[in-house]
C-alpha positions as CSV (number, residue, x, y, z in Angstrom):
1,M,47.6,101.7,103.9
2,Q,48.4,104.9,102.6
3,R,51.8,105.4,105.0
4,W,53.0,101.9,103.7
5,T,52.4,102.9,99.8
6,R,54.1,106.2,100.5
7,R,57.0,104.3,102.1
8,L,57.1,101.6,99.3
9,A,57.8,104.5,97.0
10,L,59.8,106.0,98.4
11,A,62.2,103.0,98.8
12,S,61.6,102.5,94.9
13,A,62.9,106.0,94.5
14,T,65.9,105.6,96.2
15,V,66.8,102.5,94.6
16,L,66.1,104.1,91.1
17,L,68.5,106.6,92.3
18,A,71.3,104.6,93.3
19,L,71.1,102.5,90.2
20,A,70.8,105.9,87.8
21,T,73.5,107.3,90.0
22,P,76.9,106.4,88.3
23,A,75.8,106.8,84.7
24,V,74.3,110.2,85.2
25,F,78.1,110.1,87.3
26,G,79.7,109.0,84.6
27,Q,78.2,111.6,81.7
28,N,79.4,114.4,83.6
29,Y,82.9,112.6,84.3
30,P,85.8,114.5,84.6
31,S,84.5,117.7,86.0
32,K,87.8,118.5,87.2
33,P,91.7,117.8,87.2
34,I,92.5,113.7,88.1
35,E,95.7,112.9,90.2
36,W,97.7,110.3,88.5
37,V,99.8,108.7,91.4
38,V,103.4,107.2,90.4
39,P,104.8,105.4,93.5
40,Y,108.1,106.1,92.1
41,P,110.6,109.2,92.1
42,A,110.4,111.6,89.4
43,G,112.6,111.1,86.3
44,G,112.3,107.2,86.3
45,G,110.7,104.9,83.9
46,T,107.0,104.6,85.6
47,D,107.3,108.2,86.0
48,V,108.4,109.0,82.3
49,V,105.5,106.4,81.1
50,A,102.7,107.8,83.7
51,R,103.7,111.7,82.1
52,T,103.8,110.6,78.5
53,L,100.0,109.1,79.1
54,A,99.0,111.6,81.0
55,E,99.2,114.6,79.1
56,A,97.8,112.3,76.2
57,M,94.7,111.6,78.0
58,G,94.1,114.3,79.3
59,K,93.7,116.0,75.9
60,V,91.3,113.1,75.3
61,L,89.2,113.4,78.5
62,K,89.5,117.9,77.9
63,Q,90.6,117.5,81.9
64,P,94.4,117.8,82.9
65,M,95.7,114.9,84.8
66,V,98.3,115.6,87.0
67,V,101.0,113.2,88.4
68,S,101.9,113.0,91.9
69,N,105.0,111.0,93.1
70,K,104.5,108.8,96.3
71,P,107.7,107.0,96.1
72,G,108.8,104.5,99.1
73,A,108.0,100.8,100.3
74,A,108.5,99.4,96.9
75,T,105.2,101.2,95.7
76,N,103.1,100.4,98.6
77,I,103.1,104.1,99.7
78,G,101.4,104.9,96.5
79,A,99.4,101.9,96.6
80,D,97.9,102.3,100.0
81,Y,97.4,106.0,99.3
82,T,95.2,105.2,96.3
83,A,93.3,102.0,97.6
84,R,92.1,105.0,100.3
85,A,91.1,107.3,97.8
86,K,87.7,108.4,97.0
87,P,86.3,106.3,94.3
88,D,84.9,108.3,92.1
89,G,87.8,108.7,89.2
90,Y,89.7,111.2,90.1
91,T,92.6,109.2,91.6
92,L,94.8,106.4,89.8
93,L,97.3,104.6,89.9
94,S,100.0,103.8,87.6
95,A,100.8,100.3,89.2
96,D,103.3,97.0,88.2
97,T,104.4,93.7,88.9
98,G,105.3,94.7,92.4
99,T,102.1,96.3,93.2
100,L,99.7,93.7,91.7
101,A,101.8,90.4,91.7
102,A,104.5,89.9,93.9
103,N,104.1,92.6,96.9
104,P,101.2,90.6,98.3
105,Y,103.6,87.4,98.7
106,L,106.6,89.4,99.7
107,Y,105.3,91.1,102.4
108,S,103.2,89.2,105.5
109,K,101.3,92.3,106.1
110,L,100.2,95.1,103.8
111,S,97.6,98.4,104.6
112,Y,95.8,97.7,101.6
113,D,94.6,94.1,99.1
114,A,95.8,94.7,96.2
115,Q,93.1,92.2,95.2
116,K,89.9,94.1,96.9
117,D,90.9,97.5,97.2
118,L,92.1,98.4,93.9
119,A,90.2,97.6,90.5
120,S,91.9,97.2,86.7
121,V,91.6,100.1,84.3
122,G,93.7,98.3,81.8
123,L,97.5,97.4,80.7
124,T,99.6,100.2,79.7
125,V,103.4,98.9,78.5
126,R,105.7,96.3,79.8
127,F,109.7,96.6,79.7
128,P,111.1,93.0,78.8
129,L,114.2,91.9,80.8
130,I,117.4,90.9,79.5
131,L,120.3,89.3,80.6
132,V,123.3,90.9,80.2
133,V,126.7,90.7,81.8
134,H,130.1,92.7,82.2
135,P,132.1,92.7,78.8
136,D,135.1,90.7,80.5
137,V,132.2,87.7,81.3
138,P,133.5,85.0,78.7
139,A,129.8,84.6,77.6
140,R,128.3,85.7,74.3
141,N,124.7,83.5,74.2
142,W,123.1,81.0,76.9
143,Q,125.3,78.2,76.6
144,E,128.6,80.2,77.2
145,F,127.1,81.9,80.3
146,L,125.6,78.8,81.4
147,K,129.6,77.2,81.1
148,W,130.6,80.3,82.9
149,A,127.9,80.2,85.7
150,Q,128.2,76.5,86.3
151,A,132.5,77.4,86.8
152,H,131.4,80.9,89.3
153,Q,128.5,78.7,91.3
154,G,127.4,81.9,93.5
155,A,128.3,84.3,91.3
156,D,127.1,88.2,92.5
157,Y,124.2,89.4,90.4
158,A,122.9,92.9,90.5
159,S,119.1,94.0,90.8
160,P,117.5,97.5,91.3
161,G,115.7,96.1,94.4
162,A,114.7,92.7,96.7
163,G,111.9,91.7,95.2
164,S,111.9,93.8,91.8
165,P,111.0,92.1,88.7
166,H,114.6,92.3,88.1
167,H,115.5,89.9,91.2
168,L,112.4,87.7,90.6
169,A,113.7,86.8,86.8
170,S,117.1,86.0,88.5
171,E,115.3,83.8,90.8
172,L,113.4,82.1,88.3
173,L,116.4,81.7,85.9
174,R,118.2,79.9,89.1
175,E,115.4,77.8,89.7
176,K,115.0,76.7,85.9
177,S,118.7,76.4,85.7
178,G,120.3,74.8,89.0
179,L,122.6,77.5,89.6
180,T,123.9,79.4,92.5
181,F,124.0,83.0,92.7
182,T,124.4,85.7,95.4
183,H,121.7,88.6,95.1
184,I,123.4,91.8,95.3
185,P,120.0,94.6,95.8
186,Y,120.7,98.0,94.7
187,R,118.3,101.4,95.4
188,G,116.9,101.5,91.5
189,A,118.2,100.6,88.4
190,A,120.7,103.4,87.6
191,P,123.2,102.0,90.3
192,A,122.9,98.6,89.8
193,V,123.5,99.1,85.7
194,Q,126.7,100.8,86.7
195,D,128.2,99.0,88.9
196,V,127.7,96.3,85.9
197,I,129.4,98.3,83.9
198,S,132.3,99.0,86.0
199,G,133.0,95.5,86.3
200,Q,131.8,95.1,90.2
201,V,128.9,92.9,89.5
202,P,129.1,90.3,86.8
203,F,125.6,90.1,85.5
204,M,122.2,91.2,86.1
205,F,118.9,91.3,84.4
206,V,118.3,95.1,83.0
207,D,115.0,96.0,81.5
208,T,114.9,97.9,77.8
209,A,114.7,101.2,79.0
210,A,117.5,100.8,81.5
211,G,119.8,99.2,79.3
212,Q,119.1,100.4,76.1
213,Q,121.9,102.7,75.3
214,F,124.8,100.8,77.3
215,I,124.0,97.3,75.5
216,H,123.9,99.7,72.0
217,S,126.7,100.9,72.9
218,G,128.9,98.1,73.9
219,R,129.3,98.8,77.5
220,L,126.8,95.9,78.4
221,R,127.0,92.7,76.5
222,A,123.4,91.1,76.0
223,I,122.9,87.4,76.3
224,G,119.4,86.5,75.6
225,V,116.1,88.2,75.7
226,A,113.5,86.7,78.8
227,S,110.4,87.2,76.4
228,A,108.2,84.9,73.8
229,S,110.0,86.5,70.8
230,R,112.5,89.2,69.8
231,V,112.1,92.4,70.7
232,K,111.9,95.4,68.1
233,N,114.9,97.9,68.1
234,F,116.9,94.9,70.0
235,D,116.1,92.1,67.1
236,N,119.8,91.0,67.3
237,I,119.4,89.5,70.7
238,A,118.0,86.0,70.6
239,T,115.7,84.9,72.9
240,L,116.4,82.7,76.1
241,Q,114.0,80.5,74.7
242,E,115.4,80.2,71.6
243,Q,118.7,79.4,73.0
244,G,117.1,76.6,74.8
245,L,115.8,77.7,78.4
246,D,112.5,76.5,77.7
247,G,109.7,78.7,78.9
248,F,111.6,81.9,80.4
249,E,109.5,84.8,80.3
250,A,109.9,87.7,82.4
251,Y,109.0,91.7,82.4
252,A,108.1,94.4,84.3
253,W,104.8,95.2,83.3
254,Q,102.6,98.2,84.0
255,G,99.2,99.1,84.1
256,I,96.4,101.8,85.2
257,V,94.1,101.2,88.8
258,V,91.7,102.8,90.4
259,P,90.1,102.5,94.2
260,A,87.6,99.7,94.1
261,N,84.1,100.6,93.6
262,T,85.1,103.3,91.4
263,P,81.5,102.9,88.9
264,A,82.5,100.4,85.9
265,D,81.4,103.3,83.0
266,I,84.0,105.7,84.4
267,A,86.6,103.2,84.9
268,M,85.5,102.3,80.9
269,Q,85.9,106.4,79.7
270,L,89.9,106.2,81.5
271,N,90.6,102.9,79.3
272,R,88.6,104.2,76.3
273,A,90.8,107.5,76.3
274,M,94.4,105.2,77.2
275,A,93.5,102.7,74.5
276,A,92.7,106.1,71.9
277,V,96.2,107.7,72.8
278,M,97.9,104.5,72.8
279,Q,97.0,103.7,68.8
280,T,98.4,106.8,67.8
281,P,101.6,106.9,66.2
282,E,103.6,109.2,68.0
283,L,102.7,107.8,71.3
284,Q,103.8,104.2,69.4
285,E,107.0,106.0,68.2
286,K,107.7,107.4,71.6
287,L,107.2,104.1,73.6
288,S,109.1,102.5,71.3
289,S,112.3,104.8,71.3
290,L,112.1,104.1,75.2
291,G,112.9,100.2,74.7
292,L,109.1,99.6,75.6
293,E,106.0,97.1,74.4
294,S,102.8,98.5,74.5
295,T,100.4,96.7,76.0
296,P,96.7,98.1,76.0
297,S,94.1,96.3,77.8
298,T,90.5,95.6,78.4
299,P,90.1,95.6,82.3
300,A,89.0,91.7,82.7
301,E,92.1,91.3,80.4
302,M,94.2,92.9,82.8
303,D,92.1,91.0,86.0
304,A,93.5,87.6,84.0
305,Y,96.9,88.8,83.1
306,I,97.3,90.1,87.2
307,Q,96.0,86.4,88.0
308,A,98.5,84.9,86.0
309,E,101.4,86.5,86.9
310,R,100.5,86.1,90.7
311,I,100.5,82.8,90.4
312,K,103.8,82.9,88.8
313,W,106.1,84.6,91.0
314,S,104.3,83.9,94.1
315,A,105.6,79.7,93.4
316,V,109.2,81.7,92.9
317,I,109.1,83.8,95.8
318,K,108.2,80.8,97.8
319,A,110.4,78.6,96.4
320,A,113.1,81.5,96.9
321,N,111.9,82.1,100.2
322,I,112.0,85.8,99.7
323,T,110.7,88.4,101.9
324,L,110.7,92.1,102.6
325,D,109.4,92.5,106.2
């Protein structure tokens, strides 16, 4: 009987220790530098956002956040690395539309499960997408673009790559308008934009960060914004919805995720640090100058947004029969 009592006491102590561990761990967190994985090369929009947030959040958390670029395979290399990392709060990932909402449907097999192996910390920013044309295209609004496209069925359009939000937005446009286009994928936004500027390709969807200087200088002509309302610093550009393309929205968005099973209190510490820095006028101004919309959220709000985006883009991917295998 005494033996069973000792066993019961030992088992109870083990359970209590397991339950208490996350809270204790969270109180001591962070005690060393945090790795921030960016699944794109250095210098791009995602990298700039990550480094901006990492510097500010590191001051709040009182530990440096070190950006580690792991580009390749449409963000899958960085996502796989993060999914396999120890779930202790010392590895996080800048995850975006592709990582969380599109890649699970673009690839028949992935080395990680975006739903099961990654946990949300919170949304950070989104890049509104703008339909732009080379100035030689005789269109200044959606109705004029529609007329031109109907007369040029199969016209080429550029994108930063197959499966990118820009590509998927173009397929959604094709689906909603009944037009036909020919996709010309590039390796990144910069070469795609340059070929539209030079007239090699007549149009594309460009994100606000990549297209800002060229739209303002007149080297690209904006037809409409693919958002629900007009965008700050692009106030003179009407939305496509305003111009009659009902319900048309498309963004390149991103947020922070950690490996699944990361203690919830640690994820919330990261979330609170993110929310705190994103409310500062300095960071708001920095993001706005890059053409970004600040969209901080809770983990639950990010989960709901991801699910809605998965439903939306999986249908577009299936209808267009897009695969990246």
